[in-house]
Structures are given as structure tokens and as C-alpha cells.
C-alpha positions as CSV (number, residue, x, y, z in Angstrom):
1,M,172.6,87.4,22.8
2,K,176.0,87.4,24.9
3,D,173.7,86.4,28.0
4,Q,172.4,83.3,26.0
5,E,175.9,82.4,24.8
6,N,177.0,82.5,28.5
7,L,174.2,80.6,29.6
8,W,174.9,77.8,27.2
9,A,178.6,77.8,27.9
10,H,177.4,77.1,31.5
11,A,175.0,74.7,30.7
12,A,177.8,72.6,28.6
13,D,179.9,72.8,31.6
14,H,177.3,71.7,33.9
15,F,176.4,68.9,31.3
16,Q,180.0,67.6,31.5
17,S,179.5,67.4,35.2
18,L,176.4,65.8,35.0
19,V,177.9,63.1,32.7
20,S,180.8,62.4,34.7
21,D,178.4,61.7,37.5
22,S,175.9,59.7,36.0
23,W,178.4,58.1,33.8
24,T,180.2,56.4,36.9
25,K,176.9,55.7,38.8
26,A,175.0,54.3,35.9
27,L,177.9,52.0,34.5
28,S,179.3,50.9,37.8
29,G,175.7,50.1,38.8
30,F,174.9,48.3,35.4
31,Q,177.9,46.3,35.6
32,N,177.3,45.4,39.4
33,L,180.7,46.4,40.3
34,T,181.6,47.5,44.0
35,P,182.8,51.2,44.3
36,A,186.4,49.7,45.1
37,A,186.5,48.0,41.8
38,A,184.5,50.3,39.9
39,S,187.8,52.5,39.2
40,G,189.2,49.5,37.3
41,P,187.3,48.3,34.4
42,L,184.9,51.2,34.0
43,P,185.8,53.4,31.0
44,T,186.7,57.2,31.7
45,P,183.8,59.6,31.3
46,P,184.6,61.1,27.9
47,K,185.6,64.8,27.4
48,L,182.8,66.4,25.5
49,N,183.0,68.3,22.3
50,F,179.7,69.3,20.7
51,A,179.0,69.8,17.1
52,P,178.5,73.6,17.1
53,E,175.6,73.6,14.5
54,K,173.7,70.8,16.4
55,L,174.3,72.5,19.8
56,Q,173.1,75.9,18.4
57,E,170.0,73.8,17.2
58,V,169.4,72.3,20.5
59,Q,169.8,75.9,22.0
60,Q,167.3,77.4,19.8
61,H,164.8,74.7,20.5
62,Y,165.2,74.6,24.2
63,M,164.6,78.4,24.3
64,K,161.5,78.3,22.5
65,E,160.1,75.3,24.5
66,V,160.8,77.3,27.7
67,A,159.1,80.2,26.4
68,E,156.2,78.2,25.5
69,L,156.2,76.5,29.0
70,L,156.3,79.9,30.7
71,S,153.5,81.2,28.7
72,Q,151.2,78.5,29.4
73,G,151.1,79.2,33.1
74,A,148.4,77.0,34.9
75,L,147.4,75.5,31.5
76,V,150.2,73.0,31.6
77,H,149.0,69.4,31.4
78,P,151.8,66.7,31.7
79,S,149.2,63.9,31.0
80,A,149.0,64.9,27.6
81,S,153.0,64.2,27.3
82,G,152.1,60.4,26.7
83,D,154.6,59.7,29.4
84,K,152.8,57.2,31.8
85,R,154.5,58.4,34.7
86,F,152.4,61.6,34.5
87,S,149.3,60.1,33.0
88,S,147.1,60.7,36.1
89,E,144.9,63.7,36.3
90,A,146.2,64.4,39.7
91,W,149.4,65.8,37.9
92,D,147.3,68.3,35.9
93,S,145.2,69.4,38.7
94,N,148.3,70.3,41.0
95,P,149.9,73.5,39.3
96,V,153.2,72.8,41.0
97,A,153.3,69.2,40.1
98,A,152.3,70.1,36.6
99,F,154.9,72.6,36.0
100,T,157.7,70.5,37.6
101,A,156.9,67.4,35.4
102,A,156.6,69.7,32.4
103,L,160.0,71.4,33.2
104,Y,161.5,67.9,33.7
105,L,160.3,66.4,30.5
106,L,161.5,69.5,28.8
107,N,164.9,69.2,30.3
108,S,165.1,65.7,29.5
109,R,164.7,66.2,26.0
110,A,167.3,69.0,26.0
111,L,169.9,66.5,27.7
112,L,169.2,63.8,25.4
113,A,169.5,66.3,22.3
114,M,172.7,67.4,23.8
115,T,173.7,63.9,24.1
116,D,173.4,63.5,20.4
117,A,175.2,66.7,19.6
118,V,178.3,65.3,21.2
119,E,181.2,64.4,18.8
120,L,182.0,60.8,19.7
121,D,182.4,57.5,18.3
122,A,179.3,55.2,18.1
123,K,180.3,53.0,21.3
124,T,181.0,56.0,23.4
125,R,178.0,57.8,22.3
126,N,175.6,54.9,23.4
127,R,177.5,54.7,26.8
128,L,177.0,58.2,27.1
129,R,173.2,58.0,26.3
130,F,172.8,55.2,28.6
131,A,174.3,57.0,31.4
132,V,172.1,60.1,30.8
133,E,169.1,58.1,30.6
134,Q,169.6,56.2,33.6
135,G,170.3,59.7,35.5
136,L,167.0,61.0,34.2
137,A,165.0,58.1,35.0
138,A,166.4,58.3,38.7
139,A,165.7,62.0,38.8
140,A,162.1,62.0,37.5
141,P,159.8,64.1,39.9
142,S,157.6,60.8,40.0
143,N,160.0,59.2,42.1
144,F,159.8,61.5,45.0
145,L,156.9,62.1,47.3
146,A,157.3,65.5,47.5
147,F,156.8,66.0,44.0
148,N,154.5,63.3,43.1
149,A,150.9,64.7,43.0
150,E,149.3,61.2,42.3
151,A,150.9,59.7,45.5
152,Q,150.1,63.0,47.6
153,K,146.5,62.8,46.6
154,K,146.5,59.2,47.7
155,A,148.1,59.8,51.1
156,I,145.2,62.5,51.6
157,E,142.5,60.2,50.5
158,T,143.8,57.3,52.8
159,K,144.6,59.6,55.7
160,G,148.3,58.6,55.5
161,E,147.6,54.9,55.3
162,S,149.2,54.5,51.9
163,I,152.3,56.0,53.4
164,A,152.4,53.7,56.3
165,K,151.8,50.6,53.8
166,G,154.5,52.0,51.6
167,M,157.1,51.9,54.7
168,Q,156.1,48.3,55.3
169,N,156.6,47.5,51.7
170,L,159.9,49.1,51.8
171,L,161.0,47.2,54.7
172,H,159.7,43.8,53.4
173,D,161.8,44.5,50.1
174,V,164.9,45.4,52.1
175,R,164.5,42.1,53.9
176,Q,164.2,40.1,50.7
177,G,166.9,41.7,48.9
178,H,165.2,43.0,45.8
179,V,162.1,45.5,44.7
180,S,158.9,43.4,44.5
181,M,157.5,43.4,40.8
182,T,154.7,41.3,41.8
183,D,153.0,39.7,45.0
184,E,155.4,37.0,45.5
185,S,153.5,35.1,48.1
186,L,150.7,34.2,45.7
187,F,153.0,31.8,43.9
188,T,154.4,28.4,44.5
189,V,156.4,26.6,41.9
190,G,154.7,23.3,41.3
191,K,151.6,24.4,42.6
192,N,150.3,27.1,40.6
193,V,153.2,27.7,38.2
194,A,155.1,25.0,36.6
195,T,152.3,22.7,36.9
196,T,152.6,20.4,33.6
197,E,152.1,16.7,34.8
198,G,155.4,15.2,34.2
199,A,158.3,13.5,36.0
200,V,162.2,13.7,36.5
201,V,163.9,10.9,34.5
202,F,167.6,12.0,34.6
203,E,169.8,14.2,36.7
204,N,173.3,15.3,37.1
205,E,174.9,18.2,38.9
206,F,174.1,20.4,36.0
207,F,170.6,19.8,35.2
208,Q,167.4,17.5,35.7
209,L,165.8,16.2,32.5
210,L,161.9,16.2,32.9
211,E,159.6,14.4,30.6
212,Y,156.0,15.3,30.3
213,K,153.0,12.9,30.4
214,P,151.3,12.7,26.9
215,L,148.1,14.6,26.2
216,T,147.4,12.5,23.1
217,D,147.1,8.7,22.3
218,K,149.5,8.8,19.7
219,V,152.8,10.9,19.7
220,F,155.4,11.5,17.3
221,E,158.3,9.3,17.0
222,K,160.9,11.8,17.3
223,P,160.9,13.4,20.9
224,F,161.3,17.1,21.4
225,L,163.8,18.4,23.8
226,L,163.8,22.0,25.1
227,I,166.9,23.9,26.3
228,P,165.9,27.1,28.2
229,P,168.6,29.6,29.2
230,C,170.6,28.7,32.2
231,I,170.5,32.4,33.3
232,N,166.7,31.9,34.2
233,K,164.5,29.0,35.4
234,F,163.0,26.8,32.8
235,Y,159.3,27.5,34.0
236,I,159.1,30.7,31.9
237,L,158.1,28.1,29.2
238,D,155.4,26.5,31.8
239,L,153.8,29.4,33.5
240,Q,150.2,28.6,33.5
241,P,148.2,25.9,31.7
242,E,146.9,28.4,29.3
243,N,150.3,30.1,28.1
244,S,152.5,27.1,28.5
245,L,154.6,26.6,25.6
246,I,155.3,23.1,27.2
247,R,151.9,22.0,27.4
248,Y,151.2,23.4,24.0
249,A,154.1,21.1,22.5
250,V,152.6,18.2,24.5
251,S,149.2,18.8,23.3
252,Q,150.4,18.8,19.6
253,G,151.5,15.3,20.0
254,H,155.4,15.7,20.8
255,R,156.9,13.6,23.7
256,T,158.4,16.5,25.4
257,F,161.5,16.9,27.5
258,V,162.8,20.0,29.1
259,V,166.2,20.8,30.7
260,S,165.7,22.1,34.5
261,W,169.1,23.8,35.2
262,R,170.4,23.6,38.7
263,N,170.9,26.7,40.4
264,P,174.7,26.8,41.1
265,D,176.0,27.0,44.5
266,E,179.8,27.2,45.6
267,S,180.0,23.4,44.5
268,M,180.0,24.6,40.9
269,A,182.2,27.7,41.1
270,T,184.6,26.5,38.9
271,K,182.2,24.9,36.1
272,T,183.0,26.1,32.5
273,W,181.2,26.7,29.3
274,D,182.6,23.3,27.9
275,D,181.3,21.7,31.0
276,Y,177.6,23.0,30.3
277,I,178.0,22.0,26.6
278,E,179.3,18.5,27.2
279,Q,177.7,17.5,30.5
280,A,174.5,19.2,29.9
281,V,173.3,20.0,26.7
282,I,175.1,17.2,24.7
283,K,174.0,14.8,27.5
284,A,170.5,15.9,27.5
285,I,170.3,15.3,23.9
286,A,172.1,11.6,24.3
287,V,169.3,10.6,27.3
288,T,166.6,11.9,25.3
289,G,167.5,9.8,22.2
290,E,168.0,6.7,24.4
291,I,164.7,7.3,26.1
292,A,163.3,7.1,22.7
293,G,165.0,4.2,21.8
294,K,167.3,5.7,19.3
295,A,170.7,6.1,20.9
296,G,173.1,6.9,18.2
297,V,171.0,7.5,15.6
298,D,171.0,10.6,13.2
299,G,168.1,12.9,13.4
300,A,166.6,10.9,16.3
301,I,165.2,13.9,18.1
302,N,164.1,17.5,17.5
303,A,165.3,20.5,19.7
304,L,164.5,24.0,20.9
305,G,166.9,26.6,22.3
306,F,165.6,29.8,23.9
307,C,168.1,32.9,24.4
308,V,171.4,31.7,25.7
309,G,169.9,28.1,25.5
310,G,169.9,28.6,21.7
311,T,173.5,29.7,21.7
312,M,174.5,26.7,23.8
313,L,172.3,24.1,21.7
314,T,173.9,25.4,18.3
315,T,177.3,25.2,19.9
316,A,176.6,21.7,21.2
317,L,175.5,20.7,17.8
318,A,178.7,22.1,16.2
319,V,180.6,20.1,18.8
320,L,178.7,16.8,17.7
321,A,179.0,17.7,14.0
322,A,182.7,17.9,14.4
323,R,182.5,14.5,16.0
324,G,180.6,13.1,13.1
325,E,177.4,13.2,14.8
326,K,173.9,14.6,14.0
327,P,171.6,13.4,16.6
328,V,169.1,16.4,15.9
329,A,166.6,16.3,13.2
330,S,165.8,20.0,13.3
331,A,166.4,22.9,15.7
332,T,164.3,25.9,16.8
333,L,165.9,28.8,18.2
334,L,164.0,31.6,19.9
335,T,165.5,35.2,20.4
336,T,169.0,33.7,20.3
337,L,172.2,35.4,19.4
338,L,174.8,33.4,17.2
339,D,176.2,36.6,15.6
340,F,177.1,38.9,18.4
341,T,177.5,42.0,16.0
342,D,174.4,43.6,17.2
343,T,173.9,43.3,21.1
344,G,171.8,46.4,21.5
345,I,172.0,48.1,24.7
346,L,174.1,45.3,26.2
347,D,177.3,46.5,24.4
348,V,177.5,49.6,26.6
349,F,179.3,47.6,29.2
350,I,181.5,45.2,26.9
351,D,184.9,46.1,26.3
352,E,188.5,44.3,27.0
353,A,188.8,46.1,30.3
354,F,185.7,45.1,31.6
355,V,186.2,41.3,30.4
356,Q,189.6,41.4,31.8
357,F,188.3,42.4,35.2
358,R,185.7,39.5,35.3
359,E,188.1,37.1,34.2
360,K,190.3,38.1,37.0
361,E,187.5,38.2,39.6
362,M,185.8,35.0,38.7
363,G,187.5,33.5,35.6
364,Q,189.0,30.6,37.6
365,G,186.2,30.2,40.2
366,G,183.4,32.1,41.7
367,L,179.7,33.1,41.0
368,M,178.1,35.6,39.3
369,K,175.2,36.4,41.6
370,G,171.5,35.8,40.5
371,Q,170.4,39.1,41.9
372,D,173.2,41.0,40.0
373,L,172.1,39.6,36.9
374,A,168.4,40.3,37.7
375,S,169.2,43.9,38.5
376,T,171.2,44.4,35.2
377,F,168.4,43.4,33.2
378,S,166.0,45.5,35.0
379,F,167.9,48.6,34.5
380,L,168.0,48.1,30.8
381,R,164.3,49.4,31.2
382,P,164.7,51.4,34.3
383,N,161.3,53.2,34.1
384,D,159.4,50.0,33.5
385,L,161.3,47.6,35.5
386,V,162.7,49.6,38.5
387,W,161.0,53.2,39.3
388,N,157.4,52.1,38.3
389,Y,157.7,49.6,41.3
390,V,159.4,52.2,43.5
391,V,156.7,54.6,42.9
392,G,153.8,51.8,43.4
393,N,155.2,50.0,46.3
394,Y,156.7,52.7,48.6
395,L,155.2,56.2,47.7
396,K,151.7,54.8,46.9
397,G,151.6,51.8,49.3
398,E,150.4,49.4,46.7
399,T,150.6,45.7,46.6
400,P,151.9,44.8,43.0
401,P,149.3,42.6,41.5
402,A,149.8,38.9,40.8
403,F,151.6,38.3,37.6
404,D,153.2,35.0,36.7
405,L,155.8,36.2,34.6
406,L,157.2,38.8,37.1
407,Y,157.3,36.2,39.7
408,W,159.5,34.2,37.3
409,N,161.4,37.3,36.7
410,S,162.3,37.6,40.3
411,D,163.4,34.0,40.6
412,A,167.0,34.7,40.1
413,T,169.6,32.1,39.2
414,N,173.5,32.2,39.8
415,L,176.1,31.3,37.2
416,P,179.4,30.0,37.5
417,G,182.0,32.6,37.0
418,P,184.2,30.6,34.5
419,Y,181.3,30.1,32.4
420,Y,180.3,33.5,32.5
421,A,183.9,35.0,31.7
422,W,184.1,32.6,28.7
423,Y,180.9,33.7,27.3
424,L,181.7,37.2,27.8
425,R,184.8,37.2,25.8
426,N,184.0,34.7,23.1
427,T,180.6,36.0,22.2
428,Y,180.0,39.5,23.1
429,L,183.6,40.9,23.1
430,E,185.0,38.7,20.1
431,N,182.2,37.3,18.4
432,K,184.1,34.0,17.8
433,L,181.4,31.4,17.4
434,I,180.5,32.6,13.8
435,K,184.1,32.4,12.6
436,P,185.0,28.9,11.6
437,G,187.7,27.5,13.7
438,A,188.2,30.6,15.8
439,T,187.4,28.7,18.9
440,T,187.5,25.3,20.5
441,V,184.6,23.9,22.6
442,C,185.0,20.4,24.3
443,G,188.2,19.7,22.4
444,E,186.4,20.5,19.1
445,S,186.8,23.4,16.6
446,I,183.7,25.1,16.2
447,D,182.2,25.6,12.7
448,F,178.4,26.5,12.3
449,G,178.9,25.8,8.6
450,L,178.5,22.0,9.4
451,L,175.1,22.5,10.6
452,D,172.9,21.6,7.6
453,L,169.9,20.6,9.8
454,P,166.3,22.6,9.0
455,V,166.1,25.4,11.5
456,Y,163.1,27.6,12.5
457,I,164.3,31.1,13.7
458,Y,162.3,33.3,15.7
459,G,162.9,36.8,16.8
460,S,160.7,39.5,18.6
461,R,160.4,43.0,17.0
462,E,160.8,45.0,20.3
463,D,163.4,42.8,21.8
464,H,165.8,44.8,23.9
465,I,168.1,42.1,24.9
466,V,168.3,40.2,21.3
467,P,167.5,42.9,18.8
468,I,165.5,41.9,15.9
469,N,168.4,42.4,13.6
470,A,170.7,40.0,15.7
471,A,168.1,37.4,15.7
472,Y,167.9,37.7,12.0
473,A,171.5,37.6,11.5
474,S,171.4,33.6,12.5
475,T,169.7,33.1,9.0
476,Q,173.0,34.1,7.6
477,V,175.3,31.8,9.9
478,L,173.7,28.6,9.5
479,P,173.7,26.7,6.1
480,G,170.7,24.4,6.4
481,K,167.0,25.2,5.5
482,K,165.7,27.9,7.4
483,R,162.3,29.5,8.2
484,F,162.3,33.0,9.9
485,V,159.6,34.5,11.6
486,M,159.3,37.7,13.4
487,G,156.8,38.2,16.5
488,A,155.6,41.3,18.1
489,S,156.5,42.6,21.5
490,G,159.7,41.9,23.6
491,H,162.0,39.2,24.5
492,I,159.7,37.5,26.9
493,A,156.1,38.6,25.8
494,G,156.9,37.9,22.4
495,V,157.8,34.5,22.9
496,I,155.0,33.6,25.4
497,N,152.1,34.2,23.2
498,P,149.7,31.3,23.1
499,P,147.1,31.0,20.1
500,A,144.0,31.0,22.3
501,K,144.8,34.8,23.5
502,N,144.7,35.8,20.0
503,K,147.2,38.5,20.9
504,R,149.8,40.5,18.7
505,S,150.9,39.6,15.3
506,H,153.8,37.9,13.7
507,W,155.3,38.3,10.2
508,I,156.2,35.7,7.8
509,R,157.8,36.0,4.1
510,A,155.9,33.6,2.0
511,D,158.4,33.3,-0.7
512,G,160.9,32.1,2.1
513,K,163.8,34.4,0.9
514,L,166.4,35.4,3.5
515,P,168.1,38.3,2.1
516,K,171.3,39.5,3.7
517,T,169.3,42.2,6.1
518,H,166.3,42.0,8.3
519,A,165.1,45.3,6.5
520,A,165.2,43.7,3.2
521,W,163.5,40.6,4.8
522,L,160.8,42.8,6.2
523,Q,159.8,44.4,3.0
524,G,158.7,41.1,1.6
525,A,157.1,39.9,4.6
526,T,153.2,39.9,5.5
527,E,151.6,40.4,8.8
528,H,149.4,37.8,10.3
529,P,147.4,38.3,13.4
530,G,147.9,36.5,16.5
531,S,150.5,34.0,17.8
532,W,153.2,32.4,15.7
533,W,152.9,29.1,17.6
534,T,150.7,27.8,15.0
535,D,153.0,28.1,12.2
536,W,155.9,26.9,14.3
537,A,153.7,23.7,15.2
538,Q,153.2,22.9,11.5
539,W,156.7,23.5,10.8
540,L,157.7,21.1,13.7
541,K,155.2,18.6,12.8
542,S,156.8,18.3,9.4
543,H,160.3,17.2,11.2
544,A,158.8,15.0,13.7
545,G,158.3,11.4,12.0
546,K,155.3,9.3,12.1
547,P,152.8,8.9,14.7
548,I,153.3,5.9,17.3
549,A,151.5,5.0,20.4
550,A,152.2,7.3,23.4
551,P,154.3,5.8,26.0
552,K,152.5,4.4,29.2
553,K,155.2,5.3,31.4
554,Y,158.1,7.8,32.0
555,G,161.5,7.2,30.8
556,R,163.1,4.0,29.7
557,G,165.5,1.2,30.7
558,K,168.0,2.8,33.2
559,Y,166.1,6.1,33.0
560,Q,163.1,5.8,35.3
561,E,161.0,8.3,37.1
562,K,162.7,9.9,40.1
563,M,160.2,12.5,41.3
564,P,157.4,14.2,40.0
565,A,157.8,17.5,37.8
566,P,159.1,20.1,38.3
567,G,161.6,18.4,40.2
568,N,163.6,19.8,43.1
569,Y,166.4,21.8,41.1
570,V,164.0,24.5,40.2
571,L,163.2,25.1,43.8
572,A,166.5,26.2,44.7
573,K,166.9,30.0,45.5
574,A,170.1,32.1,44.3
């Protein structure tokens, strides 16, 4: 017993050292800070105090599992764990690799259990868990050729060719500056992604406005404007004809317009949140209305915002409402945060010190690099979006399969520093947008209570960027008539789910009630197989006005075709 107590006292000390190391590495990497800057905004690793009863429970469970593992000997089968890193039978057939994987999984469970046994406040605990998970993901035996039985088997079968190809892949990725998630050579924007026919009808230094060619003889009188997130390129909504939300909207009879954001360079390094709202979102709304012949008319168009595009659209509508203008008849918000109370895993790096650091670094000018943003989001799911490709590309020498969504994911965009710094403080840190009068945008006091238009709100059940509770929270913020729908899967795959695929499910509450919490809403919701797009199409149709003859040409008046879609802003690389 005394020996076990000494062992666990040593384990607790070792855990503190592990946390201190992984805390700095994980959070500094996650925040994309240089080592010199990391000591400034990074929170200090916590001093760990364990809840005695929880630690004792972890000890007992760990010792029991160790005994069971040792008793199994050569019968260890890591493929049965359900962890896809060890799913290949090669792990089972190699006793050393099998034991190594099983021991890793056992220790991982113990370390995470020890994390839960630490007495900390909720925010620090989440940071601690994130740091430990990052360290565990990096330390997996599957990441090393010396332990990866599957990679070793392939090297033998190919007589070393897989290792040579892995080295070529590594050198290629070093040159391009990021880990390849797909074979990027197989995709060209405008040729086999972003191919829906259309034209650029307006541009300024912030965006190009694309109008798409009608696919129906008649279109609804109210045009439809999509505002994608400016932290990504718009063609996530137009990957291939069969999974294009843009093409689907056009096929439903909507005269469809899309904002294609410019990829900021140094000439835009001082642009602010206000600039983007006034000169991009509000301008796009105005131009779309003018092209429809409804300049200055209330309820002239319908609009959709995706992710931060939805946050920007709602903010722009609040600015316009404060000016006595209501040009949008209905709004659709896809995986959008308005209430930033629950920001999920992203909360681990938001605090006053970090936001102040970003404000000092780039609040008056500079660029948040697109590759830094892409890396941040990838490390939210390190096993799926980082180490999976390290193993496949370099240890196994595989060429990643062609996947349009992952090509888009690697096509990074920059952000102006002042825009980014304002967004961090006023949303993630201080959650001001939902507090009437708490913030001013474009010279107007923001009050979402003025937005009495109908809104369709969509959230994805497994979304790790906009948690489903946070997406649902918008129903409690906006005063107009609302419809909430939940889809299966995550932030992107849940949204890009065309009806023809007949995949996944969505949930709708037939009585239309919107109780205070998502959990309460879900109790009265019914699951429906397939895509939510058809439900949304029926809802949007009810707000689109009467059918009129489809236009014979793009634009109107001074807004004429400048170049074919997808334009040239989308082609610029970060």
C-alpha cells in the first residue's frame, strides 16, 4: 500500500510537469504565438490540487486496468478499442505494437481522468483538458514509424517505396507551408469547384458581388443574397453541382447573389469591423436591392449568413434598423453565433490578457494570417485534421484522396488585424452584441431587439465551432417569428447536405415552440431523415414574393457584368 501511495505521489508530480509542458506548447500553438510572445498573453499553468476521493478512484481503476492488460499478454487487440488510429489488424498481429497501443490508450484514459480530478474553475479545467488532449494526440504511437505497425507492414510490402514516397510528401508539404489534406493538384477554382454559371456585377476593395444565371423561366421577385464567412472563401457553398447550396437556391427559382470576399493583403491591414459592415454587408444588400429595382424599399430582398457571415449580417441589419431602414424581408442564419456565452472549445484561449495582446499586436494595423487561422481550427480536432494526415502522408507514403471540401479548407484567407481584434473583444470576450446599446457599429447603437423580421435558424448537432446550444441561443435573442432546425453532423458537413444524397437527419419541432434551452426544445422535436434543405426551401419560398419572368442578363443599370463567376477575388492566395 505504501509503495502504491509513493507511486501515485510520483505520478501526480509527473502529471504537473506534463501539464506545464503541454500547457505552454498546446496553448501557444493554438493561439499561433511566437515563442517570444507566448510568455505575455499565455495564462500561467495552474498549480494542481486533486480532489482526494476522485484521485483515489482514478488510482484504483488504473491499477485494475494495468493488471488486466498484463494478464492478456499476446491477446491484446487494440483494434477492438474503437479508436480508428489502431483499427488495422496490423496492430493486433504485432505483439509489441499491440501492447504499446493498449498501454497508450490506458494511460490516456488515466491522464484525462486525473484532469477531471483536479480542483479548478471551469475555464481553467477546459484549458487543462485541451492541453492534455493536445499532448496525448501528439504522443500517440501511431504517429511514429518505430511504433506504427501498419506503416511498418506497408514499408515491407512495398520494399521501402512507401517510406520514399512519404519523404517526397513531406518535402512537398514543407514547400507549400501546410499539411496536405487532399490532392490539391486535382482542383481548380472555376473549373471543377465553384462552377455555377454567373457573373461579377459589382466590386469594391472588400468584395465582389456575384449574380447567378437563372435555371428557371420564372424567379421570385425578391432576390436572395448570401453572406459567407470572410474567414473562408465563398465556394464552400458551391463546391460541385450536386452539393452546391448556391445552385440549389437558383434551381428553386431564386435570383441568387453571393458575396465573394477579397483575400486581404497589406493594403487592407487597417480595415475594421465597421468597414466590413458598412462597405461590404450593407453595400451588398443595397446593390442587390438596386439590381432588383427595389432601391430603398423595405423587405426588398432575402438574405442568408453563414457562420461569422451570419453574425455580420445580423449586425448590419441592426445598423440599418437603427437608421430606420429594413430592406431585408427574411434572414437565414446557418451555424451562427449571436450570443457568445457558449463558444465551446474556442473559449480555451479567450481572456483579457490574450485579447489585449492581439489588440497591441494588430489592433491598429496588420494581418491575421490565413494559415494561422487554418492551423488553429485544425488543432481543434487534432487526430482527424492533423495527425491523421501526418501518418497517411509521411509514414505510409499515401497521396490524400481528392476531396473538394478539404481542398476548400486548405485555401486559406487572411483577416485585417483591426477587424479581428474588434471581433475578439466585442463578441468572444465581452459578448456585447446581444446587450442593447452596449456597442456601437458604424455610428449606430446596436439593438437586436429592433430586428422583427422572420428568421430561419439552423444549427448542427456535432458542431465544435458553433455548439448547438449556442446556435439555438439566437432564438432567444431575436424578437421576430423564428424557425429553428437542427441537422446532424458538424459545422460544415451538416450545412452542405444536399437532398439528393439522402444522408443524415434533421430535427424539427412541429408546434414551433422555442423554449429557453435547446435541451427543452429537443424534447419536443421530431427526427426526419435526409437534408434540412427542403424544409428551408419551403420556408424561404413563403418570403420570396410572387414569380416574375427571369432576367435575360446580369445586373441592372450601372451594375453590369464585369467578368464571369467566380470572379478573381476568390483566386487570390493568402
